[in-house]
C-alpha positions as CSV (number, residue, x, y, z in Angstrom):
1,X,16.2,-27.2,7.3
2,X,12.6,-26.0,6.7
3,X,11.4,-28.7,4.2
4,X,7.6,-28.3,3.5
5,X,7.3,-25.7,6.3
6,X,5.1,-23.0,4.8
7,X,5.2,-20.4,7.6
8,X,8.1,-18.6,9.3
9,X,7.7,-19.2,13.0
10,X,10.0,-16.2,13.7
11,X,11.7,-18.0,16.6
12,X,8.5,-17.9,18.8
13,X,6.0,-20.3,20.2
14,X,2.5,-20.5,18.7
15,X,0.9,-18.4,21.3
16,X,3.6,-15.7,21.2
17,X,3.6,-15.6,17.4
18,X,-0.2,-15.3,17.2
19,X,-0.4,-12.5,19.8
20,X,2.5,-10.7,18.1
21,X,0.8,-10.8,14.7
22,X,-2.5,-9.7,16.2
23,X,-0.9,-6.7,17.9
24,X,1.0,-5.8,14.8
25,X,-2.2,-6.0,12.7
26,X,-4.1,-3.8,15.2
27,X,-1.2,-1.3,15.1
28,X,-1.3,-1.3,11.3
29,X,-5.0,-0.7,11.2
30,X,-5.0,2.0,13.8
31,X,-1.8,3.9,12.6
32,X,-1.9,2.9,8.8
33,X,1.9,2.4,9.0
34,X,4.4,0.5,11.2
35,X,8.1,-0.1,11.2
36,X,9.3,-3.6,11.7
37,X,11.6,-6.3,10.2
38,X,11.1,-7.7,6.8
39,X,10.5,-11.2,8.1
40,X,7.7,-10.0,10.4
41,X,6.2,-7.8,7.8
42,X,6.0,-10.7,5.3
43,X,4.3,-12.9,7.9
44,X,1.9,-10.0,8.9
45,X,0.9,-9.7,5.3
46,X,-0.3,-13.3,5.2
47,X,-2.2,-12.7,8.4
48,X,-3.9,-9.3,7.7
49,X,-4.8,-9.6,4.0
50,X,-7.5,-12.2,4.6
51,X,-8.9,-10.1,7.4
52,X,-9.1,-7.0,5.1
53,X,-10.8,-9.1,2.4
54,X,-13.3,-10.4,4.9
55,X,-14.0,-6.8,6.1
56,X,-15.1,-5.9,2.6
57,X,-18.3,-8.0,3.1
58,X,-19.6,-5.2,5.2
59,X,-20.0,-3.0,2.2
60,X,-20.7,-5.7,-0.4
61,X,-23.6,-7.0,1.5
62,X,-25.2,-3.8,2.7
63,X,-28.9,-3.8,3.0
64,X,-29.3,-1.1,0.4
65,X,-28.0,-3.6,-2.2
66,X,-30.7,-6.1,-1.2
67,X,-33.9,-6.3,-3.3
68,X,-36.1,-8.6,-1.3
69,X,-36.6,-9.2,2.4
70,X,-35.0,-12.6,2.1
71,X,-31.9,-11.0,0.6
72,X,-31.8,-8.4,3.4
73,X,-31.9,-11.2,6.0
74,X,-29.1,-13.1,4.1
75,X,-27.0,-10.0,3.7
76,X,-27.4,-9.1,7.4
77,X,-26.1,-12.6,8.3
78,X,-23.2,-12.3,6.0
79,X,-22.2,-8.9,7.4
80,X,-22.5,-10.3,11.0
81,X,-20.4,-13.3,10.0
82,X,-17.7,-11.0,8.6
83,X,-17.7,-8.9,11.8
84,X,-17.4,-12.0,14.0
85,X,-14.6,-13.4,11.9
86,X,-12.6,-10.2,12.0
87,X,-13.2,-9.8,15.8
88,X,-12.2,-13.4,16.4
89,X,-8.8,-12.7,14.7
90,X,-8.2,-9.2,16.2
91,X,-10.1,-9.2,19.5
92,X,-9.8,-5.4,19.8
93,X,-13.0,-3.3,19.7
94,X,-11.4,0.0,18.6
95,X,-9.3,-1.7,16.0
96,X,-12.4,-3.5,14.5
97,X,-14.3,-0.2,14.5
98,X,-11.5,1.6,12.8
99,X,-11.2,-1.2,10.2
100,X,-14.9,-1.1,9.3
101,X,-15.4,2.7,9.4
102,X,-12.2,4.0,7.8
103,X,-10.1,1.3,6.1
104,X,-12.8,-0.9,4.4
105,X,-14.4,2.0,2.4
106,X,-11.0,2.9,1.0
107,X,-10.0,-0.6,0.1
108,X,-13.4,-1.8,-1.2
109,X,-12.5,-1.4,-4.9
110,X,-9.0,-3.0,-4.6
111,X,-9.0,-6.7,-5.5
112,X,-6.1,-7.5,-3.2
113,X,-2.6,-6.3,-2.3
114,X,-3.7,-4.0,0.5
115,X,-0.3,-3.6,2.1
116,X,3.1,-2.3,0.9
117,X,6.5,-3.2,2.3
118,X,9.2,-0.5,1.8
119,X,12.7,-1.6,2.9
120,X,14.4,1.0,5.0
121,X,17.8,-0.4,5.9
122,X,19.4,-2.6,8.6
123,X,19.2,-2.5,12.4
124,X,22.4,-1.6,14.1
125,X,22.4,-4.3,16.8
126,X,21.9,-7.5,14.8
127,X,21.8,-6.2,11.2
128,X,18.2,-7.4,10.7
129,X,16.7,-5.9,7.6
130,X,14.1,-3.3,8.5
131,X,11.1,-2.0,6.6
132,X,8.1,0.2,6.8
133,X,4.7,-1.6,6.2
134,X,1.7,0.5,5.3
135,X,-1.8,0.2,4.0
136,X,-1.6,1.1,0.3
137,X,-4.6,3.4,0.0
138,X,-3.6,5.6,2.9
139,X,-0.3,7.0,1.6
140,X,-1.3,10.0,-0.5
141,X,2.2,11.3,-1.0
142,X,3.4,8.0,-2.6
143,X,1.5,8.7,-5.9
144,X,2.2,12.4,-6.2
145,X,3.9,13.2,-9.5
146,X,2.5,10.0,-11.0
147,X,-0.8,9.7,-12.9
148,X,-2.8,11.9,-15.2
149,X,-1.6,15.3,-14.0
150,X,2.1,14.6,-14.5
151,X,3.5,15.4,-17.9
152,X,4.8,12.5,-19.9
153,X,8.5,11.9,-20.0
154,X,10.1,12.8,-23.3
155,X,12.8,10.9,-25.1
156,X,16.2,10.9,-23.4
157,X,19.6,10.5,-25.0
158,X,23.2,10.7,-23.9
159,X,24.1,12.5,-27.1
160,X,23.7,16.2,-27.6
161,X,20.9,17.3,-29.8
162,X,21.2,19.7,-32.7
163,X,19.8,23.2,-32.0
164,X,16.2,23.7,-32.8
165,X,15.0,25.7,-35.7
166,X,13.6,28.4,-33.3
167,X,17.1,29.1,-32.0
168,X,18.6,29.3,-35.6
169,X,17.7,33.0,-36.2
170,X,19.3,34.0,-32.9
171,X,22.4,32.0,-33.7
172,X,22.7,33.7,-37.2
173,X,22.3,37.1,-35.6
174,X,25.0,36.4,-33.1
175,X,27.3,35.2,-35.9
176,X,26.6,38.3,-37.9
177,X,27.5,40.5,-34.9
178,X,30.8,38.6,-34.4
179,X,31.7,39.1,-38.2
180,X,30.9,42.8,-37.9
181,X,33.1,43.2,-34.9
182,X,35.9,41.3,-36.6
183,X,35.9,43.7,-39.6
């Protein structure tokens, strides 16, 4: 039983679980999408979302937003603290660079929910549920057909509709032709 146990240990020791989540987070940042099991993806979400939120401090506290020298100094300290926090969690220079240069500007306006889990099926060996985890703002094809450019859906019905008034003259002409042929 897992009474009052808030995290899923995934059948691993603390060090193994921590390094696994770190490696998965780096892979997600570098590749924008990974395939894994649903249990690991749910745990990875709780690990990476605070990191992504902390990375937004780099843009929020940019020196261009500061008005005085004191604010510039304070903003610089906050940005450095965010970089240190992220690097302490990830410990991967290239991953941190990718996060601050490409990922953070895209997610800056989003208040949360930076990742998406799409279930893909079951693994053949042990029937574990598989999924694809991706960063939300990096899948351009996911939103195609939705939004302002798509035409709104009309009413749908299972019953047949009566013919429109525009088709009525054509139907009358066809009926007149059949009467003329019958005579």
